[in-house]
N, C-alpha and C positions, 0 to 999 in steps of 0.2 A: 618234076620227077613222077615218076611213076610207083606211086605206094605200094600197088597191089603186089610188085615184085618182091616186097619186102614182107609179106603174109605169107603164111608156111598153114597147108592145109594137113591135119594129121585126122589119118581117119579113124572112126571108133573109138573114140575119146569126147567125153568121161564116160561116154558109153556106147556100145554096138550101135551102128545104123548113124550116128553123128558124125559131121567133119567139122571138126573145132578150126575154126580161125585164129590161126596161134601168132603173135605180135611181135614176139620175143626177136626177131631176125633185124626188125623195125628198131626197138630198142639199143640192139647190140650194135648197130652202126651209127655212129655219131652225127654224118652228114644227113643222113635220114631221119634221126631223130628230131633235130634243129629244123629241118625242112617241114616235118611233119608238126611241128610247134608252131613255127609261123604260119603255116598254112591255116590250123586251128584257131590261130588269133585272128587271121583274116576275114576268116569266115564271120567273124562276130561284126564286123564293118566297125563304123565310128560310136557304138554302143559305151556308153560308160557302165561300167561295172565296181560294184566296192566290193563283192565277195563271189568266188569262186566253189562250188561245192560239187565234192568228188565223191564218188561212191567206192566202197569197199570192194573189191581190193584194187582191181588194174585201173581204175579210175584214177586213183593216187599216184599214178605215174606221170601221165600231163598237168591235173589239173591245178596241184604244188606251181610248176613253171608256169603256168599262163598266170596262174594270181601275180606271181612277181614280176611278171611285164607287164600287164594290168594296173599294177599297184594296187592290189585288191589283196583282201584277209582269204585267207583257204579255209574251208568249213569242211572236214571229213564226216561223211555218214558211213556208219559202220553197222555190222551185227548185233545183235543183241549183248547186253553183257560186257561191252567193250570200250565204251566212255565211263571214265571214272565220275561226270559231273551230273548233276539235274538233267534230263531230258526230255524228249517227246519222240514217242513212236508211230510209227504206220506198219499195219499189216497189209499184204498185198498176196494176190493168188499166184500161184504159179502153175505150171501145167498139172502135178499133181499133189496137190497140196498149199500152202499158205507158210508166207514166211514172212519176217519183220526188221524194219530198218529204225535206226535210232540216229537223233542228230542233239547236242548241246542243247539244251531250253533258250539258250542265250547267244547263240549263232550267227543268229540274222536277228537284226533289227527291222522296225517298221520301216516301210520304204526303202530298203535296202535294193538295191539292183543285183539281180542275180545272175550269174552263168552257170547252169549246171552241167557238168563235162563225165562223160563214161566213156569205155575204151568202146563197148560193144551197143547199138540198139538192137534188138532181138525182136522180142514178146512187147516189149516197152513196161510191163512190170513194176521194174525198179525205178526206173526213170518217173513212171505217174507218181509211186509212192515216195518219191523224193521231192514231185513238184508240191504235192501236197504239205508235205512238210515245211517247206519253205513259205507256202503261203499260209500258213497256219501261224507263222511266225511274223506275217506281215510284209515278207518280202517280194519283189516284184520280179519276175522271172523274165529277163533279157533274149535268152535263149538254153535252147537244151542242144549241146554239141557233142558228137561224138568221132570218133576215130574211124569207124568202120558201122554202115548198117545192113542188116540182112533182110532185106525187102520184103523175101517170102514169107517171114513172118508177121508181118504187118503190125510193128510195133509203133511206127508214125500214128495210125490210128487211137493207141491209146491217150496220144501227145496232142489230141484234135487242140487247137485252140492256141497250142504254144508256139512258137518259131524255132526250128529244127535245121540243123546244119548235119552233116555227116561227110568227113574227107571222102572216105570210099565207100560206095555202095556195090554188093554182091546180090 
């Protein structure tokens, strides 16, 4: 299946000059959605996974589905103030400033095999911050996988040393 046929370009969103890759057409088509989930699982190969970590908010679309099929737990990573229990945080750089991500402090156990999933690999800042959170709790990153990768933003460079897989590359 050519998944790129289900990605819509939206010009000047969220700001002028940006061409946003909208995944909602893929999400709205049950056959494409199931095929994308299965393709993401295939990219993992025979790796064993204990936890699937998904980042707010679009990482929440596929990460729980992957976790179910992998017989693994799902771990949400959120913006500050959204998680109710004891948490750890990681600050990371954005193009114009900084942001913070949080994870529950008991979400990952030492030695857990972890799949990190997000919808898009852009600059790599979010995924890199999540890798640091997972490793601080003793998790071992099996793979960082993405629905799509914007190669021109060189996000894979921030994830050097981690296995990366992307279903689509732009």
